[in-house]
KEMAR-664250 format. One record per residue (C-alpha): residue number from 1; residue in three letters; x, y negated, z. Coordinates in Angstrom, 3 decimals. Layout:
<rs>
R   num   residuo          u          v          w
R   NUM       Ala          X          Y          Z
...
</rs>
This chain:
<rs>
R   num   residuo          u          v          w
R     1       Met   -102.767     -4.695   -179.698
R     2       Cys   -104.040     -3.165   -176.468
R     3       Leu   -101.711     -1.900   -173.801
R     4       Ala   -102.100      0.015   -170.584
R     5       Ile   -101.355     -2.290   -167.674
R     6       Pro   -100.214     -1.212   -164.201
R     7       Gly   -102.380     -2.208   -161.281
R     8       Lys   -102.759     -1.369   -157.614
R     9       Val   -105.938      0.371   -156.441
R    10       Ile   -107.486     -1.831   -153.756
R    11       Asp   -110.568      0.241   -152.991
R    12       Ile   -112.632      3.064   -154.451
R    13       Gln   -116.390      3.505   -154.688
R    14       Gln   -118.863      5.831   -156.367
R    15       Arg   -121.183      3.930   -158.711
R    16       Asp   -123.907      5.851   -160.493
R    17       Gly   -121.862      9.031   -160.177
R    18       Val   -118.699      7.413   -161.557
R    19       Arg   -115.553      6.986   -159.458
R    20       Met   -114.690      3.283   -159.767
R    21       Ala   -111.945      1.173   -158.244
R    22       Arg   -111.093     -2.442   -157.821
R    23       Val   -107.587     -2.720   -159.243
R    24       Gln   -105.248     -5.664   -158.702
R    25       Phe   -102.973     -6.866   -161.499
R    26       Gly   -100.850     -9.530   -159.824
R    27       Gly   -103.453    -12.065   -158.681
R    28       Val   -106.199    -10.736   -160.957
R    29       Val   -108.684     -8.070   -159.818
R    30       Arg   -110.664     -5.952   -162.280
R    31       His   -112.793     -2.827   -162.079
R    32       Ala   -111.521      0.431   -163.562
R    33       Cys   -112.931      3.917   -163.878
R    34       Leu   -110.847      6.551   -162.065
R    35       Asp   -112.519      9.634   -163.559
R    36       Phe   -109.533     10.310   -165.862
R    37       Cys   -107.134      9.937   -162.935
R    38       Pro   -108.701     11.899   -160.051
R    39       Glu   -105.442     12.036   -158.065
R    40       Ala   -105.353      8.226   -157.661
R    41       Gly   -106.136      6.866   -154.228
R    42       Gln   -106.247      3.558   -152.430
R    43       Gly   -102.822      1.893   -152.525
R    44       Asp   -101.651      3.858   -155.577
R    45       Tyr   -100.608      2.257   -158.852
R    46       Val   -102.399      3.299   -162.021
R    47       Met   -102.020      2.452   -165.685
R    48       Val   -105.293      0.947   -166.930
R    49       His   -106.370      0.838   -170.574
R    50       Val   -109.708     -0.735   -171.566
R    51       Gly   -111.151     -0.272   -168.086
R    52       Phe   -109.983      3.313   -167.528
R    53       Ala   -107.122      4.432   -165.304
R    54       Ile   -105.227      6.869   -167.524
R    55       Ser   -102.324      7.829   -165.248
R    56       Lys   -100.856      7.293   -161.826
R    57       Val    -97.398      5.689   -161.706
R    58       Asp    -94.904      5.014   -158.950
R    59       Thr    -94.364      1.524   -157.586
R    60       Glu    -91.048      0.964   -159.355
R    61       Glu    -92.464      1.892   -162.773
R    62       Ala    -95.485     -0.366   -162.211
R    63       Glu    -93.258     -3.297   -161.268
R    64       Arg    -90.948     -2.777   -164.284
R    65       Thr    -93.891     -2.610   -166.692
R    66       Tyr    -95.592     -5.636   -165.143
R    67       Ala    -92.380     -7.683   -165.361
R    68       Ala    -91.855     -6.708   -169.004
R    69       Leu    -95.414     -7.730   -169.920
R    70       Glu    -94.975    -11.081   -168.188
R    71       Glu    -91.644    -11.639   -169.932
R    72       Met    -93.230    -10.960   -173.328
R    73       Glu    -96.159    -13.222   -172.381
R    74       Leu    -98.600    -10.396   -173.084
R    75       Leu   -100.163    -10.151   -169.655
R    76       Gln   -102.753    -12.922   -170.046
R    77       Ala   -103.823    -11.589   -173.448
R    78       Glu   -104.434     -8.170   -171.929
R    79       Leu   -106.407     -9.534   -168.951
R    80       Pro   -109.174    -11.686   -170.457
R    81       Pro   -111.868    -13.059   -168.141
R    82       Glu   -114.036    -10.245   -166.823
R    83       Glu   -117.771    -10.056   -167.172
R    84       Ser   -119.830    -10.938   -164.139
R    85       Glu   -119.286     -8.675   -161.154
R    86       Ala   -123.048     -8.679   -160.581
R    87       Arg   -123.445     -5.553   -162.712
R    88       Trp   -121.233     -3.656   -160.239
R    89       Gln   -123.059     -4.716   -157.115
</rs>
């Protein structure tokens, strides 16, 4: 089962015409496409599903969701090791 996971936007860049962000999920950082969530900015929390930010959420909602995923031990299953960052550089 795949879930959307809350993460904090660390920075935003344009890559090949696509608005991409580095998003932090606790201590894990992954890349996510922001094209479906154009209102998201640096410092905002977004819900990420399969590499796409699908909505912006407030800090409290992000923290509640993150805590629930950790409690259910689903967080690690939803954040497998990422492919090499070399393709983004």
